[in-house]
N, C-alpha and C positions, 0 to 999 in steps of 0.2 A: 504494499499499500504507499502511497505516495503523496503526502499532504503539503498543500502550499502555505503560506504565511497570512497570518492576521484573519482567521477562518474561526467563526461562533457555533459552537455546539451545545444545544439548549438542551435542558435536562429532559430525559429519555429518548432522547434522538439517537438511531442508532445505523452507522453508516459504515458499510462494509464496500465501498466503493474501490476499483482498481486504482484510481488516481484523483484526486480532488485539488483544483486550481486556487489561487489566494483570495482573499475578500471576500468567501460565500459566508450564507447563513442559513442553518440548518433548526429550524425552529422546534419547539416541543414535537413528541412523537410522531417525528418524521422518521420516514425509513428509505435507506437505500441500498438494492442490493449489489452483491459481489460483480455483476455483469455491468456495471454503470462507470463510464467515466462522467466526473462533472468539471466543467469548464472555470474560469474565474467569473466573480462578481454575481455569482448567482444567488436566486433564494428559493431555499424546499422548503413549504409552505406547513403549518401546523397539522399533524394529523395526515399528512401526506404519505402514499408509498411511489417509490420509482423503481421500477425493472426493466429487465432487457425485454425487448419486444422480438419474439422469435417469429423467424420469416414464415412464410406459407408453407414451405418444403418440409419444416420441422412438423406440423401439425398433420400434412398428408403423411407423413411415414409414421407418425406417432403409434403406437401398439394400441389396440381396442381394449378399453378398461374390460369390457362384457366376456373376453377371450379368455380360456381356461388358463389357469395358475401356472401349469408346468411350463417351462420354457427350456429350451436347449442353449446351448454355449453360442451358435451363431445369433439367436435371437437376443442374448444378451448384448454381446458384442454390438449388433446394432443400434441397442438402444443406448449403449454407451456411446457410439460415434454420433448418434442424434442428441442426445445430450450435450456433448463437446463443438456442437455445431451451432450453438445459440450465439448470436449475434450480438456483439459488445454495444451498448448502446451509450452515443456520446450526446452528452448535452452541453450545446456550444456556450460559447460565454454569454451574460447577462440573461440566463434563462431563468425564468419563474414559474414554480410549480405550485398549483394553489388548487385550494377546493376539495369535495368530497371526493370526486371521481379525479384528483391529481391531475388538472387541467394544464396544460404546457404553454406558455407563452414565452416573448421575448421582449424585453426592454430595450428600447431603444440607445441607451448609453445616456441620454441627456440628463446633466445635471450628476454625472460621476464625480465631480469634485465634491459636491453636496453629500453626496451618498459616501464617499470615503472618509470625510470630516464626521459625518453622523456617527458610522461605525468606530473610527477611532475615539469619538468621545464614550461611547458606548464601553469598548475595552477598557478606558481609562475611568469609567465609574465603578464596572466590574472590581477594577485594581485598587480601587479605594475604600469600595465599600465591605468586599469579603471578608479582609482581614480582621473588620472591626467586631465582626459577629462571629466569628471562630472562637470558640472557648474549648482550653485544653481541659480536659477533664482530670482530677487528682487521681492517681493508681491507687487501686483496693488493695494492691498488695505492700505491705511495707517494705521499703528498702533494710537492707543492712549495713550498706553507705554512712558513713557521718554526714551529715550536712555541710557544704562548704563554708570554710572559718572567711571571714571579711577581712584577717589581717593577715600577712604572711610573715612567716619566720624566717630568719637569714640564719 
């Protein structure tokens, strides 16, 4: 997996993409399958799913689910080749995926300077806010080491 810089992964997002560009936003509970490459400056909306799109050949040669369960080695090899022939889906730069049916749209790139500034400000806000609310819990087991002394002896 190759990941660019300044990407934002929200809580519950699951990204298994082959490669990810820079300055992408993966909103909460979004999912990206392993057969996908994501360009730069893209937004994957909350609750959306991005999967590869198999070609028609894959469906024509797929095994009938109502067929008998016994399959020979040739059939297993054929199915393995079909699974390997899935097409890698490449999302170009400025792609936006949104909605319950994961509709794909392309952003014109207009206002890219403002978008980069907003993204940087969001990352700065998180960098300042998260340490304020991170609490270190005391250990429940007692340490056998003495506490460090404030004065040093020479």
